[in-house]
C-alpha positions, -999 to 999 in steps of 0.1 A, spaced: 0 -2 0 11 34 -11 16 56 20 30 87 2 12 115 9 -12 130 -21 7 160 -37 -18 186 -47 -13 214 -70 -39 242 -65 -39 267 -94 -46 297 -78 -29 328 -60 -20 321 -25 -11 358 -22 -20 373 12 -37 403 -5 -61 379 -32 -96 383 -19 -107 362 -52 -134 339 -37 -118 305 -54 -83 314 -38 -96 321 -4 -117 285 -8 -85 271 -18 -64 281 11 -89 271 36 -92 235 22 -54 233 23 -52 246 56 -73 218 69 -62 190 50 -43 157 70 -6 168 70 2 134 70 -19 124 40 -19 157 18 8 184 7 2 215 -13 15 236 -38 2 272 -45 15 303 -68 23 334 -55 31 368 -70 41 387 -42 34 378 -3 21 347 5 -8 343 30 6 343 63 -17 315 73 0 292 49 36 306 51 45 285 81 32 251 72 57 226 65 36 206 40 26 238 20 49 251 -5 50 281 -32 58 283 -68 67 323 -74 52 339 -107 76 365 -123 61 398 -136 62 384 -170 57 346 -186 36 340 -157 14 315 -176 43 294 -188 55 291 -152 22 282 -143 17 255 -173 54 242 -167 44 231 -129 9 215 -144 35 198 -169 64 189 -148 56 195 -110 60 165 -89 22 165 -78 -4 140 -84 -35 161 -87 -42 194 -103 -71 210 -85 -88 244 -97 -71 241 -131 -67 277 -148 -81 289 -179 -63 310 -207 -28 307 -221 -16 285 -192 -42 263 -198 -37 260 -236 -1 252 -232 -7 224 -206 -33 208 -233 -6 213 -257 20 197 -243 7 172 -214 18 139 -234 54 156 -225 48 159 -190 42 139 -159 8 125 -157 -18 143 -134 -53 139 -125 -77 169 -129 -103 179 -103 -124 209 -117 -155 228 -103 -179 246 -113 -189 277 -92 -219 295 -113 -247 289 -131 -251 276 -165 -260 310 -180 -226 324 -167 -205 299 -186 -226 302 -218 -221 338 -218 -185 337 -224 -170 339 -257 -167 310 -277 -133 300 -272 -137 305 -234 -166 287 -232 -154 257 -255 -120 255 -231 -140 253 -201 -162 226 -215 -133 208 -227 -114 212 -195 -149 198 -176 -153 168 -199 -116 156 -197 -111 160 -159 -112 131 -137 -138 144 -114 -157 176 -116 -181 190 -87 -206 216 -86 -211 238 -56 -245 236 -53 -277 216 -65 -290 239 -87 -256 246 -107 -253 208 -112 -288 210 -126 -280 241 -151 -248 221 -160 -268 189 -166 -296 208 -188 -275 229 -206 -241 212 -217 -252 174 -207 -223 175 -179 -232 153 -149 -213 161 -118 -220 155 -80 -222 187 -54 -196 196 -24 -203 229 -15 -183 260 -6 -175 263 31 -174 294 56 -149 296 88 -176 297 113 -150 304 144 -138 333 126 -171 347 109 -187 343 146 -220 357 157 -224 387 178 -250 401 199 -275 428 180 -299 431 206 -294 467 214 -288 479 177 -306 511 174 -319 530 141 -306 537 117 -300 503 107 -271 491 90 -276 476 55 -245 461 39 -233 448 6 -200 432 -3 -196 429 -40 -174 444 -68 -184 475 -85 -191 463 -118 -226 460 -140 -233 424 -131 -233 428 -93 -261 454 -98 -248 475 -70 -270 506 -83 -301 485 -69 -284 497 -33 -288 531 -44 -326 523 -58 -334 509 -22 -318 540 -7 -341 563 -27 -370 544 -9 -359 544 24 -348 574 43 -315 579 63 -334 580 96 -344 544 91 -311 531 75 -276 536 62 -264 516 31 -226 504 30 -208 493 2 -178 472 1 -159 463 -30 -136 478 -58 -137 485 -94 -134 452 -115 -129 463 -150 -133 504 -164 -144 526 -135 -172 538 -154 -197 518 -133 -187 532 -103 -181 568 -115 -218 566 -122 -231 551 -92 -210 581 -72 -223 606 -97 -257 594 -88 -254 594 -53 -241 632 -53 -270 641 -79 -299 625 -58 -282 635 -21 -280 600 -14 -258 607 18 -271 577 38 -251 555 8 -217 549 20 -189 534 -5 -157 517 14 -141 503 -13 -119 469 -10 -116 457 28 -92 433 43 -108 399 56 -104 416 91 -123 448 80 -150 425 63 -156 407 95 -161 440 117 -184 453 90 -204 421 93 -208 423 127 -218 458 127 -247 452 103 -283 445 105 -291 435 74 -273 420 45 -282 426 6 -266 413 -24 -284 425 -57 -270 401 -81 -287 378 -103 -253 358 -119 -239 339 -89 -233 306 -78 -232 302 -38 -217 336 -28 -191 333 -1 -202 365 14 -237 356 20 -225 325 39 -201 348 60 -228 370 65 -253 342 77 -223 329 100 -223 361 120 -258 362 122 -272 384 94 -304 378 79 -298 379 40 -316 390 10 -310 376 -22 -324 372 -60 -336 334 -61 -321 333 -99 -293 311 -89 -308 295 -57 -282 295 -32 -284 269 -5 -272 292 21 -303 309 23 -336 294 34 -363 317 21 -387 327 50 -363 314 77 -329 326 73 -336 355 53 -354 359 19 -346 349 -18 -368 373 -40 -379 375 -74 -380 411 -83 -367 445 -74 -400 454 -56 -398 425 -33 -363 433 -23 -373 463 -13 -405 452 7 -387 426 22 -358 450 32 -384 476 47 -400 445 67 -366 437 82 -356 473 89 -386 478 109 -393 444 126 -365 440 156 -379 403 165 -379 392 129 -344 401 121 -329 386 157 -350 353 148 -338 351 111 -302 357 121 -304 329 148 -316 306 121 -289 315 99 -259 308 125 -278 272 129 -280 267 93 -245 276 81 -231 252 104 -233 223 78 -211 244 55 -185 249 80 -150 243 64 -140 217 88 -166 195 74 -163 204 37 -127 198 37 -135 163 49 -154 157 18 -126 171 -6 -102 148 15 -123 116 2 -122 132 -35 -85 137 -33 -80 103 -22 -103 86 -45 -90 106 -74 -53 99 -68 -60 58 -59 -83 51 -93 -71 34 -121 -63 61 -150 
């Protein structure tokens, strides 16, 4: 019986300042893997996450300012890892697929973290590469049952489900019984059209400053035009109770979540939003659109999954005005989200890694 540890290559950046959800997920998984059975390799551009830097079973491959795709592809081809997890897209994957017969054989494990509509909206080359990767992977997992359903119906791809997790010790519940108006409404999302942050301003138009303040955390993705339009509208309409805070560290995000009273995410194109799980873990009732049917919000129990903006507005007004409902839903959210704790989810991935590593090619 082979007792050597299984060697994993996580094809994500482990830089300390990288707040990309997939990168954070990968790090949370690696931190919880049995050090007797697994080793992990990550890429870094600048400074690695200090949580990982002190682990003897975690190593880093540094990416230079130029030719980074070649370095990633070379590690996938000739590195000593057994499994590639979170395979990249773009040039690095093209290089790997072109020359993989010359490299050390590796198993590929892929995940799907958005509904099929997001994949369908990519360019044809991007979509083709994604689908090819999923079809050729040794194992592929969706992060929610609805994502698995959409991938089966749209692309004919069958996959099991392993959810993303949340650190329920770090994002711990807090006492909000003494919070007083104005209630703090929080949204965490990048400033790009897909996230529909403008709906926070729409909500603020209908809810006066004496009742609520609206806090938006997130940086620009793409051109600054969308952000600039939001800031101009805020100034023109004198929406002084809408506040933009830019990108924040994980420690700052935790503080904002514990300060807030309600969490709102107005995007319609998601998978299982990591920020919603973190909000729920701190005891926040969450309001989201039901387009992606996130398992992290139980409609009417831990928050609301709504179909229209008007319904979102009505549910937000209800939570702002009803203290007991806010606290009741928040307590239910804390209880519900325990099933997604990273300690549980990482155990599922350990089983997958072992099964794939030891399966016949």
